[in-house]
N, C-alpha and C positions, 0 to 999 in steps of 0.2 A: 149471391143471387139465386143460385141453384137450390139452396136449402130452404130459403124463406122468401116471402114476398118483399124482398129488400129492394131498395133503389139500385138501379143498375150500376155495377162497378167495372226514350222519346226523343233529344233527337239523335238521331244517329246520322253519321255523315254519309254512309253508303249502305244500300241493301244489296247483298251479294247473292246473285243467282248462280248456284253451283249445281252441276249435274252429277258430281261425284258424291255418292252416299252409300251407306251400308246396305247390303242385300238382305238384311234381316227383315222380318215381317213388320208391318205397322204396329202390331201389338207389342213388339219388343222394343220399339223405339220410344224414347222419352225426350222431353225438352229440359235443357239445363242452362243455367247462367254460369258462364265462365268469366272470371275476373282476370284482367291482364296485369302484368307486373309493372309496366311503365308506360309512359306516353312519349317516348322519344320519337318524334315525328319530324324528320328533317324537311319534309315537303311543306309543312305548315308551321308558321310562327305567329305569335300574337301581334307582331307589328304589321302583318299583312292579313287581316281578318277577312278581306274580300275574297280570299281563296276558299273560305269555308262558311261564311255567313253572307246573307243577302245585304244589299245596301240599306234596305229598310230595317233589318235587324241591327246593323251597326248604328244607324241613325237613332234608333230607339235607345240604345245604350248611351250615345253621346248626349242626347237630350236630357237624360237623367243622371249624367256624370258617372256612368257605370263603366269600369275598366274592363277591357278584354283580358282574360286570364287563361292560365293553362287548362282550366276546367272546360273552356270553350273549344279547345283543340280536338280534332278528330282522333280516334284511337289509332294506334300504330298498324298500318296496313300490312306490314310484314308479319306481325303477330297473328292477325286475322287469317292471312294466307296460310300460315303454318298450321293453324287449327283446321282449316278447310282441307289441307293436304292429308290429314289423317283419315279422311273419308266422312267426317261429320258434316252435316248440312248446316251452314250458317244462315240464320234467318235475319237477325238484326244486330246492329252494333251500336252501343251507347257510348257517346263521348263523355256525358256527365258522370256515369259510373265507371267508365273505362272497362266495359264488359261486353260480352258477346252472348247472344242467345243461339244455342245450337240444338239440333235434333240428331240423336244418335242412339246406338245400342251400347250396352255395358262394355263390350269388347273394345269398341272404338273409343269410348269414353276413357278407358284406361290409357290409351295412347295419348289422348289430349292432356290428361293429367300429368304425364311425364314431360311435357314440353317445358322448356326453361322460361318461356314467355308467360306461363300461366300460374296464377296463384293457387294454393291448395284448396281454398274454400269454394269448390264447385257446388252449385245448389240445384237440386231437381225441382222444377216448378210446374211440370205438367206431364201426364201420360199423353202420348200422341193419340189423336183420334183420326180415323180414316177420312173424315170430312175435311180435315185441314192438313192432310199428309202430303199434298202435292208441292211442287216447287213454287216458291214465292216469286212474284213478278217484281223486277227491280223498281224501287221507289227512287226516282231521280228528280233533282230540282228542275230539270228542263220542262217536265210536264206541267209544273206549276208556273214557272216563269213566263211561259207562253200566254197564260191567262191573266196573271196578276198585273195590275196597273192599267187594265183596259176597261175598267168598270165605267158605266155611264152614271150620271148624277141626276137621274130623274126625280122630280119633285113629287112626293106623295101627298095627296090631299088628306090632311088631318086637321079639321077645323072645329069639330064639335063632338060631344059625347056620343052622338048617334053613330058616328063613323066607326067607333070601337066595337059596336055590336055588344055581344055578351062580355067582351074583355075589358069593358070600361072600369069595372070595379078594381081589377088587379093593377091597372095603371093609376087610378085615382088614389089608391092607398099609399102610393109613393109620390104623389103629385106629378107623375110622369106626363100627364096630359098637358100640364103647363110647360114642362120641358119640351114637349113636342111642338107646342104652339110657338115657342121661341126659336124653333128650327133645329133643335138638338135631337137628332134621330139616329145617331151612330154613324153619320156619313164620314168617310175617311178612316174609320176604325176597322181593323181586321180582327175577327173573332174566330177562334178554333173551337169546334164543338166535339168533344170526345164522348162517345156514347156507344150504344149497342146496335146501331143501324138506323137507316133513314128511309124505310120502305115507302116507295112512291113519291119520294121527295122531289123527283124530276117531273112529276105529273100533277100534283095537287094544286088547286087554284090559288091558295093563300101563299104559295111560295113562287108563283110564276114571275113576279116582278124581279126576284133575285136572278132568275135565269135570263130573263129578257135584258136586264141591265148588266149582265156579265159579272154578277157579284157572288156567284159560287166560284171561288178561285181555284179550288182543287179538292179532290176526294181521295181517300185511301182506306182500304180495309186491312188493318193490321192483323186481324184474326186469320184471314184467308190468304193474305199476301197478294192482293189484287186491288184494282181501282174502284170497282163497283161497290157502292155503299147503299144503293137503292133497292136491293133485292130482298132485304130482310130487316125486321126490327121496327116496330111501331114506336118504341120508346124514344129513340133518337129523333124521330120525326116530330113527335109531340113536344119534345124539349126545344128543338129548333124553332118550332112555330111560336113559342112563347117569346123568343128573342126577335126573330126576323119576319114573322108572319105579317101579311097585309092583304086584306080583302075588304074593301070599303063597305061600311055598314054591317059587317059581319065579324071582323076580327082584326086587331092590330097588336103586334108585339111591341116590346119596349125599345127595340133598336131596329126598326124596319128598313133603314137605309144603310146599315153596316154591310160589310163584305165578309164572306165566310169560307173557311176550310172545314170540311166535314170528315172526321176521322172515326172509323169504327175500331174501338179497342176492346170491346166487351163481347164475350161469347155468352149469350143469354141462356144457353142450354146447360152450361156447366159453371163451376166456380173454382178456378185454379189460379195460383200466384203468377202464372205466365201472363195473365191479363194485366197485372201491374206493370210488367215489363213492356207490354204493348202501350200502356198509358205513358210510361217513361219515354219511349222512342217517339210517340206521337207529340208529346210536349216539346221534345227536342226539335222535331221537325217544325213545329209551330214557331219556336224561337228562331230557327234559321231563316224562316220565311218572313219574319218581321211581324208576327201576330202581336196584337196589343192585349187581348183578353182571351182567356181560356175558360170555357164552361165545362164542368164535369158533373153530371148528375149520376155519379157512380160512388160506390163505397165498399169497403172490404173489412170484414171482421172474422168470418169463418168460411171454410172451404170444403170442397168435397173430400179432400184428404185432411182428416181431423188433426194430423200432426202439424199442419200449417196454420191452424187457427191462431188468431191474435187474442191476447188478454187485454184488459183495461190498462195494464201497465205498459202495453205496446203503444197506446194512444198518446205518445209523447212527441210526435212530429219527426222522430228520428229513426224509427224502426222499420216502418213499411216502405217498400220501394216507391210506391205511388206518392206517399207523403214526402219523402226525400226529393222526389222529382218535382212536386208542386212547390216546395220551398226553393229549389234551384230555379224554377221558372220565375218566381218572385224576385230572386236575386239578380236576374238579368232584365228586370223592368216590366215583366208581364203581370197583369192582375189575374189571379185565378179565383173564380167563384165555384164553390163546390157544395153540393147538397150535404147538409148536416147529417142526414140519415133518418130512417123511419122506424127507429127502435125505441122511441120514447114510451110506448105502451107495452113493451115486452120486458123480458128478463135482462137483456143486454143494457138497455136504457140509454147508453152513451152514443156519441157520434162515432162514425167509422173512419177509416183511412181512405182518402187523404184529407178529410175535413179537419183532422187534427194538426195539419201542417202549419208551420209558422208563416206569418206575413201574407196569408190569404184570407178570403172571405168565406167562411163556412156559413151557409144560409139555412136557417130554420123556417118552419111554416106556421102560419097563423090562420085561424078561421075568420077573425075580425081583428081590428087594430090592437086589441089588448088580450086576445084569447089565443093561447097556443093550440095548434092542432094536436089532437091527442097522440098522434104517432110521432111528432117531431122530436128528434133526439136531443138529449141534454148534454151539457158540458159538466165540468170543465175538462180539459185535457189532463192527463195524468200528472203533468208538471204544472198544473193549476192555472193555465191560461184560459181566458174566457172563450167559450164556444157555446152556442153559435155566436158569430160576430153580429149578424143582423138577421132580419126576417122579412118575408114577403108572403103574399097570399098563396096558400097551398092546399086549402081544403074548403071547397074544391077550386082548382084553377081551370080556366078556360083554355082549351088546347085545340090544335088542328089535328084531324084524324087521317089515317091512311086512305080512307074512302073519299077524302076531299071535304067532308063535312066538318062543322065546328061542334065540339062537345066538351065534356068535362073529364078531369082526372084529378086525383089527389096524391100528394106526396111532396117531400122536399125536392124531389126530382124536378118539380115545376116551379117551386119558389126560387130555386137557384137560377134558372135561365131568365125568369122575370127580373131578378136582381142583376144578372149579367148584362141585360140590355140597358138597365138603368145606369150601370157602371160605364158602359161604352158611350152612351149618349151624353152622360155628364162629362166624361173625359173630353168629348168633342168640344164642350164649352170652355174647358180649361186645359188646353193641350200642353202648356208649359209646366204643369204640375206633374210630379212623379207618381208612379203607381202607389207608393206609400202615402203620398199626400192625398190622393183620391180616396184611398181606404180610410185615412184619418178623418177627412172631411165628411164622408158619408156616415161614418160611425158617430161623429159629433153632432150630426143632424138628426140622429135617431130619436125615436119617441121616448126612450128611456136612457138617453145619453148620460144623464146625471147619476143614474144608479143602474149601470149595466149588471146583468146577472147571468146565470148559466141556464136560463130557460128561454129568454128571447134575446140575449146579448144586449146590444145597444138599441134594439127595437127596430121599428120601421124607419128607414131613412126618408127624408122629405126634400124634394128638389129645391123649394124656395129657401128653406133654412140652409141647405148645403151650398146653394149659390151665394148666399150672403157670407157664409164662413169662408168660402173659396175666394171671394173678392177681397176680404180682409187679409187672407193669407198672401194673395198676390200683391196687394199694396205693401204689406210688411216686407215682402221680399224685394220690392222695387223692381219687379219685372213686368214688362208689358207684353201683350199678346193680342192677336185678333183671331176670330173664329169665322170660317167661311159659312155663311148662311144661305146664300143663293145656290141654286142647283144646276148651274151650268158652268162651263169653263170660264166664261166671262163674268160670272156672278160672284166675285170675291172682293174683299177689301184689300187694298195693297198695303204692304208693310212700310208705309211711310207716314210721317206725322203731320207735316205742314207743307202744303195744304192737305186736307183729307181727300184722297182720291177714291171715289166710289165707282165701282164697276157694276152697274145694274144688270141683274139677270133678266131673262126674256119676259117674265111675268110683270115687270115694272116698266120696261122700255116703252116710251110713247104714251104713258099714262100720267095722270096727275098724282104726284107722289109727295108725301110729306116726310122730311128727314129731321130727326131730332137728336140732340146730344143730351144725355142725362148724367148727372153726377152719381156718386155712390149712394146717395139718399133717394135716388129715383126722381129727383127734381129736374125739369127741363131747363138747361142753361143756354142752349142755342137751338134755333129751328129755322127751317126754310121750306117753302112749298114750290115745287117745280111743276108747272102746268103740263109739260111734255118732257118726261125724263129721257135724257140721252143715254147712250151706252156708257159713256165715261163722263164724270162730272168732278171738277176740282172745286172744293169748297174751302174758302179761306177762313171760315169761322173759327177754326181751331187755333189760329194764331193769337186769339184773344184770351184763350183759356189758360189758367194756371196749370202747371204740370200735375198730372194725376191720372187715375184710371176712370174711364167713362164708358157708358153704354151708348152705342149708336143704334137708333131705331129708325127703320124705314117702313112706311106703310102707305098702301093705297086703300081703296074701298073694300078690297077682298083679301089682301095679304099683309102680314106684318113680319118683319125679320129684325133680329137684334144680334149684335156682337159686341164684345168688350174690346176696348182699345186704350192704350196709354198715349196721352199727348204731353 
């Protein structure tokens, strides 16, 4: 990012705040990744994951039949303490890489290298800068747990094209406006945004609904080691707006009812490999907190230190720290959407890391449904996998500005979050599908799914096509599910089949309401009209239906809600 106008470029169990450090000047200190020899952690075992993962993180794994493994275990605390006792300052610890990010001078580094707990391949990733030379503030789960789970479920009005303002086109290209009409707006999904900062994100009007509803669940600035992410960086704010923004008649993002963790991992003034380690520990934190989707509008190919630059051969999903971290996030059930890159018009041409990672969605940019934005990076990866996977509008995209106004910006930095919101909202409709299922369905719904290429990948996903494909997948798997479409605690369909118990949300109670059951061909097979809808209604119509998957539709003169259910 520091060298070119490139798109801007995890978890760890504990952040250690240590006062012991070398007396050398800031100019002599550098940051290094130190890899540990083993993971013998008697305090943590895979049969008791609740000691190091949140209940939501464990549930995400269970839902997708993903086993807890040694990879999930925290690093050995004794090994980390031994490193700290040399006088090196420990910044972050990665459980996925079993590694420690330290800050120290060469004399103290020599002591670290002699420790029996340390592997010999110590890697320098950044010269220290005075702006970030202070002590990091501890990142502890408690500061997040106090906020998570207390979100409100306010219903946002999204009834017509006018409500989207200038952002209608970027929603319509994915058929996202139809998705929103059906009530899929990301509710109940947790999204982590990894970026360069979210300046004024606590003040701008198009994000106020998130703060009012308690759906900003936590923030952390990994670059500076403190919680504030609102003091710098317009890029992250614009990215976040594409997902969660909502200002009636002016701007609507693709998942305006999702909940968010905001992580600053990018130092926009420089480009060093340490930022990939920030990406890693942020992704790990997202995992431990139970995040469902990560958006990263970041990418790495070259650095301020030319010795660290990647080559095309490095774009294999296995070389870059960020790419390895993105793949690990996918392995634990998270969907990662990442900008493909803005190098399509330059000498580099290809995607950057971590867009080359396996099992994630690298997102390219288009100007129109069939025209690639001139800057959008090409694939394939070095090992010949298709990249980008999918595309969305990115030239130009409508974004929210730090001033509070709505404007434009171009780049795969914005096509990625537009797609991220699509992913989250669509997953709300099919919560029993795995992350790989959702990626597969969206790719198969793409505008060029029959002939994917290394220019647009599978093309533009389409909600209606994806919905049909997902229904067929659900039927084939013989799994039933329901989706909460009402926007209050009493507004959900109960998990029982006969009779169908409907808990009407407030916008329907006391009104004339029509309830219909549709088969997979969208034909109405049962219907009833209630002149005065109660809070709870038991409907015996389902006892007459053959076993199968159906859509339940509730409508009054102003609102329509749908969900899928198996009877």
